[in-house]
N, C-alpha and C positions, 0 to 999 in steps of 0.2 A: 676459326670461328668465334671460339670464346672470347668475347670481349667485354669484360665486365665494366670498364668505364673505359672511354677516347677521350682525350684533352678536346674542352672546346675549340674548334681552330677557327682564329677569327677571321672574315672574309675579306682579302686586301686585292681585288682584283687591280686596283689604282694603288700603288705601291706607296704615293705621299697623298694626303688628305688635303681634301682644299677645303677653303671654312671664313666664314669672317669674322673679324677681329671682336665681334662682340656678343650679348646675349638678347639679343632685342630679338628674342622669336617665341613670345608669349610661355605660357606652361608648356614645359615640355614632362611627358608620363614617365614614369617609375615602375619597375615592376613588381609586381604582387604575385609572390613566390608558393601564396596557400595553397593553391591547387596543387601544388605538388608536396609540401608541408606547410603546416603552421609556426613551426620554429624547431631548433636542433637536439631539442630535447624532448618534445611533447610526446604524449602515448603513441602516435600514430608512426614515426619513425623509428620509436623503440619497439612497437608491438613488429614492423617490416623487419628491423634487423633481428629481433631474435628470430621470425619465424627464417629468417635466411639462416642462419645459426643453426637449424635441425633440419631445415629441407635439404641444403645443400648435399652434407652426408649421410642423409636419408636417400637422398638419389643416386648417390655413388654406391650405396649395401644393396641398393634396388638393381643395379642395370652394372656395373662393372664386370667385367668379367663375362658377360650374358648378353649382349647385343645384338651377335649371330644367331644367337637361338631364340630370339622374338620373331613371331610373327608381324605380318602387317599393321593386326591390329595393336598388339603388341608395341612395336617402334613407335606408331604413331602416336600413343599416348605417351611414351618416354620425351618424344618431340614435344611435345604440349608443355609437359612439366618444365622440361628443360626451358623453353619459350617463357612461362610464367616467372622461373626465375631469375630469367636475362628481365624481366619487366621490372619487376621489384628492384632489381639492381642498378638498372637504368633510370627508375626516378631517383633513390639515393644517391647516387651519384650527379645524376642532372641538377637538383637540388645544391649540392655541396659544391657544386661545381661553378652555377651561375650565382651564389652567394659570392664569391670569390672573386671572379669576374668582377660585380661590381665595386671591389677593391684590395686590391691583389695587394695592398698594402698594410691591409689589416691585419696583424697577428692571430687574432681569433679566426677569421676565417678561414687564413690561410692552416690552421692547425686543424681545422675543425674537418676541411677538403684533404687532408693528409690522412687524419685518423680515420674518416671513413673509407678512402681510397687501400688504405692499409688492411682494415677489417676488411672490407669486400674481395680483398686479393686473396688474405689467407681463406675466408669462408669457400672461395670459388675453387680454390687450388685441388678440392677432393674431386671435382668435374670435368678435369683438363682431359680428362681420359677419352669421354665422350666423342671430339671428333676424334682424336686418334682410333679409336676403337672400331668407330664407324667407315673409316677409310679401310679397314682393313676386311670388311664382310663382302666375299665375293660380289663382283659386278653385276653377275648374271642373276645372283639374289636377290642383290637390291632392286635390280631395275624388274624383276617378276613381281616383287611386293610391291612397289610403285605400280606397277600396271593392274596390280589385282585391288587397289581401295583406291577409292576419290580423296579420301581425305589427305591420305598418303601421299598421292599423285600433286597434289598443292604445294606439297613443300618439297619438290624436284627442282626447281631453281637453286634452294639453296644446300639441297646432298649434291649439287653439280658443282657447284662454289667450293666446298668441302673438298670435294672429291679432284678439283683442280691445283689442290696445293698436295696432293697424296706423294707425289714425289719426292718432296721438300720436306717431307714430316720427319721429325727424330723420333728418337726411343721413347715412350712414356716418359720415365724416369727424367730426361734432358727436358722435356716439355716443361714438365712441371716445375724441374728447378727456374727454366727461363722466366715462368708465369710467375714463380715468386718474388726471385731479383730484380723485376721490372722496376718494383714500387723504390728501388734505392738505384734503376738504374736511366734507363730513360725517361723516368718520369720524373726523377731528382733533379736530371741536368735540365730538363724542359720547366720545372718548374722555378729551379735559378734563374735561367735566363727570363722569365715572366715577370719575375718579381727584382729582379736587376734592371729591366726597361721601365718596370712603373716606376720604383724607385731614382730615377735619372732625374735631374734638373739640368737646364740649359740656362745660361746667363745671355741674356741679349739686351744689349745697351742697358745692363744694371738692373734690368727685370729675370727674374724666376721663373720659366716655365716648362712644362711637363713634357714629354716628347710630343704627345697629340697637337699642341697648341704651336710648337715650334715648327714641325715638320707645317704645318696650315701655313707657317709664314712666309715657305718654298714657294705659294699660289698668291703673295699677296700685289695688289696693283702696283705698290711702291717697291720699285727694283733694287733701292738700298735695304729695306725690311728684307726683300730676299735674300740678299746675300749677307746683312747679318745673323740670319736663320740658320743659311747655310755653313757659315763661320763656327755656328756655335753648336752645329751640330758634328763639326769634324772634332770641335776640339775635343768633346765628350766621346765621341768614340774611339779617337786616338788615344785617350786615356785609359778605355777601359778595352781597346783591343786585342792585350793579351786573353782577358777572363771570356772575352768572345771567342778567342782564338780556341781555346781552350774547349770550351763547349763544343765547340762545331768539330774540333779532332775528335775529343772522345764520341759523341754520337758517330759521326763516320766510321771511328775503327769499329764501335760495337756493332754498326750495321754490317760492317764488312765480314767480321767472325762470325756473327748468325748466320749471313745467308752463303759463307763457305761451309757451314757444317750442312748448313739445310739443301747446298750444292745447287742454288740458286744462278743461273747463268749470267747473270749480269746486275748490277745493283740497283739498276730499274724495274727489274722484273718483277719484284715482290710489289711493287704497286701496280703494276699493269696487270696481274691477278687479282691484285682487290678490286681493280676499275673493271675487270671484265671485260679486257679490251683488249686487243692482238698488239706485237712489238709492232709489226708491220703499217699499223695504222697510226700509231702515235709518232711513227718516222716520215710516213708518209706528210703529218701534219706538221710536225716539225721543218721538215725538207721544204715543203712547200710555202711558208713562211720565212723562214730564213730565207729563199729564192726573190722574196716579196719586198723584203728592206727596202730596195732602192726607189719601189715605185710608192711605199707607204710612208715608212718613218724619212725617210733622206726627202722626201718632196715636199710631205707637209712642215718638218722643222725650215724646209728652206725659205718656205711661205710666210712662216713665224717668224722668222728673223726679219725676211723685208716687211711685214707689217709691223716691227718693235722697231725697224729704222736700225736695224742692226745688221753686221759685218758676219758676226758669230754670235753662237749664243753660248752665255755659260749655263753651269747644270742646274743654277737655279731661277735662270730663264723658261726650264721644259716646259713647268706648269704654271708660267704666269699667263693671269687672264689678260686678253686682246683687249688693246688700246680701244678708249673709251665703253669698256665694259659694263653693263651693269651692275654695280656692287651693292645694290642693296639687301638687304637682308630677308629671303624669304621665311615669313612667319611658318611655325607650325601647322600652325590651320590651313594655310594655304596650301604646304607641304601637302598636307592630307587630302586635301581637296584635290589636287592637280592627281596626283596618284589614282585613288578613288574614281575619279571621273576617265582617266584611262583605262583601266582596269572593267568599266561596266561599260566602257564603248564596244571593248571588244568581248564583253559576255558578264551580263548582270549578276549571274553566279561568283565569277572570282571578285567582283567585287563584295558581295556578298559574306565571301568566305573571308575577305582581307579586314572585314569593319571590326570584328571584335578585339583585334589586336591592340586598335585603339583605344578601345573603350573597356577594355576588362583589364588592364594591366599587364599585356602580353609584351609591351615595346617597353625599353629604355631608353631613353633618347640621349639627355644631359651628359655633359664633358663635366667631370668629376674628379677630385684628386684621388688617384690610386685606381681608377676605373682602370680597366683593359683599354689599350688602342683600336682602333678600326671598328668594324661591324662582324656580325654574323646573325644568323638564323639557328636557334638551337632545338631540335625536334623533341626532345624529351623522350617522354614514350608513349606508345601509341592509343594508352586511354586519361592523357590528359590533352596537352595541346605543345603549338610551340611556342617560345620566346626568342625575341629580337632585340638586338644589342644594338644600339647605333651610337657616335659621336657626332651628334648635330649642331653645326656648326652653320647652319641658314642660309647656306650658298647654293646654287641651281645643281652642284655634282652632290650635294647631300640630300636634295631631292632625288635624287638618281639613285644612290646608296638607298633612299628609304624604297624606291620601287622594286630594287632589286631584291631586298633583304624578305619584303612582303612577298615578292616572287617565288623565294626557298619556300617562304612559310604557307602561302597556299598549297605549294606543293606537298608539303609536308603533312597537312590535313589531308590531304586528297589521299595521299598515300598510307593512312592510317591505318584505314579499315583493312589491309593486308596483313596487321597484326605485327607484334615485334621482331619475327625474324625475317620476313618479308619487306617490310616498308623501306628499310634502308635502300637509298639510291646509290651508284656507284658513282666516284666524284667526276667521272667524266661525263653523265646525265644531270646529275645533282645541279647544274649550273642550267641547265637549260631554261626552268623554270624563272630562273632570277634573271637571266640576261632576257628573256623575252620580256618578263616585266618592265624592265629598262626599256627595251625598245618600243613598247606599248606606249610608255609614257614619253618618251622622246619624240614619237612620231605626233603626238597629239600637240605637243608645243612646237612643232614644227611647221605643222598645219595651221596651227593659230597664228604663227609669227606675223606680227602687225604691218614690217619692211624689211627691205633688203638686208639693212644692219643688224636687225634680231635674228631672220634667218642663218646670216652668214657665222653669228657667236653660237648659235643651237651648233650647225653642223660643225664647227671649227672645235666645238665642244665633246661632241661625239665623235669627230675623228681623233681626239686627243684620247679620250676614254677607250677604246679602239684599240687603240695604239698600246695605252697601258696595260689592256688585257689582253692582246696578241703580240705583239711586237716584244714587249717588255717582257712578260711571263715566258714567251718561248727562249729569250736569253736568259734568263732566269734557272730555265730549265738546261741550258747548254751550261752555265755555270754551274748546275749541280753536278750535272754528269763530269766535267774537267774535274770539281775539285774530288770527288769519290774517287776516280780513277788515279788522279796522283795521290790522294790519303792513302792507296792500296800500297804503296812503295815505300811507307816513312810519315814519320809527323810533318805537317806543314807549319812553317813560321806564319805567324801574319803577313811578313812580306809576301811570302809565296801566294797565301789565298786573296791578297790582294792585287797581285798581279794575275792570277784568276779570273778576278772581276771584272779589273779592267779591258782584259782581252775579251770579252764581250759586250763590253759599253759602246766601244766605238763602231764596231761593225754592226751593232743592232740601230744606234742612232743619228749614225751617217757622219759625214765631214763638216758639218755648220756649226757643230758642238767642241766646246773647250772645256776640257776637264780640270778644275780646281784642283789644286795641293790637296789633300785628303780625302776626296771624293773615293780615291781605293779601296775605303773601311766602310760604305755603307752597307755593301753585306751584310754586315753586323744586325741590324735592327729588322729584315726580313724574319717576322717569325716561322712562316713554313720551310724553311730550312732547316729550322729545328724542329718544328712540333711533327711535320710530316714530308720526308722527304721526297721529290718528284711529284709533290702534290700539283705544282703550279701549271703542267700542262693540259689542267683539268680545265682551267681558265680560257685557255685559247680554245681548246676541243670546244666547249659549251659556247663559244661565241660562234666560230665557225658552223656549230650545227644551228643554231638562232640564226643567224644571217640566210642558211638555209631553209629553215623552215619558215620564215618572216617572207621569203620570196612566195612560196607556196601561198601562204596566206594573202599576200597581197595581190596574186594572181585571182584571186576570188573562189578557190576551193571551198562550195557550199558546206560540206559536212567537216568545214575544220575545226572549230571549236568542240566538235564534238568528239574527235580523234584528239584531240589536244588533251581535252579531261581524261581522257581515256589512257593517253599516255603518262600522264601524270599517276593517276589513278592505280598506275602498274607498280610504282615504286622500284622495287629491287626486284622483281618477279619474270623481268624479262630481258632477254639482252638486247643491243643497242640496235642490232639489224632488225629485229622483231620491231620494236617500236618504231621504227624510220619506217619501214615498209609501207604502213599505210599512207604515208607521204607522199611516196614515190621517190625515198631517198637511201643512197648508201654510203655509212662513213666509210668503209674499204676501199670507197670507189675515190683515185687520187684525187679525181677532177671534182671530186664534193667539195674538197677544202679550197680549190679556186674560185669556187662559187661567191665564199664567204668573201675572202680578201677581194676578189671584186665590188663587192658592196662597197667597202671601204674606199677601195680605188675609186669611184663612183662618185664620193662624198667629195672625195678631194678635187676629180676631175672638176663640180660644181664650184669648190671654193677659188680654182685657178682661173675658170673662166670669168668669177665674180671680178677680175681684178683687169679685164679687158674691159 
């Protein structure tokens, strides 16, 4: 339960970002982090760090060894004190992390984040007892206290989540050791990965580019530029593959050791527990997607090869624009209008919640040297507001990314009323509002398409995004499952990791693809494998869930908007079964996933019909 800092996870449902090759987008906003702290050494952050340095040991002195003796009122007060500490720590680390992600190659920013992370970890060590000791309270005693106190009952979801980890809890001494060493363990390897990736440069026809700009070439209209970008990526990835293999091996082994000590049954089990989702639900999702590969990715990419006049596709053709696609840059103001209008059409309240992100310095949109790649919406703490990071390059998919991240932002704003401990949504549900925001924006653009060619481009773009969000992410999940299983028997060479990567690529993308020499190294730059093992299935979960939700909305449920906002406001206070029940949906039903996959298939049906 105690997580003083969670690495900000870039949101990469599309593993290769699209974009235009110019900067003609208008004035792009930058973050104003003053709502967190005005400076790194001002009186505000100094005051909070001083308060934490005294409150953490004071909390431990007041409660360690005494939780079982508390009555319901006393336990409620204890949890509320813990929640306040979590909030102040979250504010400090959100500020440090967001500054760092603006420029990961700035030594001062890196030092500040590392120093804050070290200080917070040290200060929070005395509090590690809290969840451990609470889990030793007798079930009947705790249930009776919750039943007798309305205030305490509000925190029951948190208590239930904590107690789900009870069978895998180590001794207090070992838990404190793991907590202390995390700064020089996983967190240090994560930082090495981030800084290495941010510092890489790629020589493309004599021009030095960063990772984001080079990946962007893979969706350029000029096939020769796509090929040059792919070969530049291969050269650098191959040159650094030993380092990335070392990072991957170390983190996988560290995870295996901790999982073994805890008695977790599988490498995936910890993620499933954190996501509050049953393993069989995830397995049903995985199996449904893999079974659908032929009717989704195989069929779509065969169509794409036909459109491009090719017998086979090279890997650098996968995200290529369609022939005759409009390559004009979408200005920032136009992107804003598109998304806000789509949100307002659904419900004016949704657009009202999203608008301050544009006007108050809550978005950092430009591509800048050292800036982290990808995009994310970070909730910070519930008494401030979320911040959205983009790398906006003016293409239609960047508009979809804006819609996606603003969906996260709206969700995080609505869930904030739950408070620090209950607002955080499991990953499986965290993608709901983001993918729904994308779907609203896509549907508005599709409805307004002026001709068949525009409709075809929009449909094809959406199908590609869905394949990247569903098929690709489940392939990534299979890669991780295979990698962690193989690592459990010994260290993996770069060639062995490459082989595991390629084993899922052909299976997921289909026979139309030819994979260039060197593509086997492309696992190396995916941040989710490093920061959050097995994170990726949450994207497919979210996409399938939203497709089912959108079908209910399209059928005209008159109370849909109210139910939808209630679902977002719940944050992490309800299980997915409770959240979906008002819509008549159940993710534990294997047929549930087929509904979402059928929506993708129906779009491919329409694209095939256009060829007739």
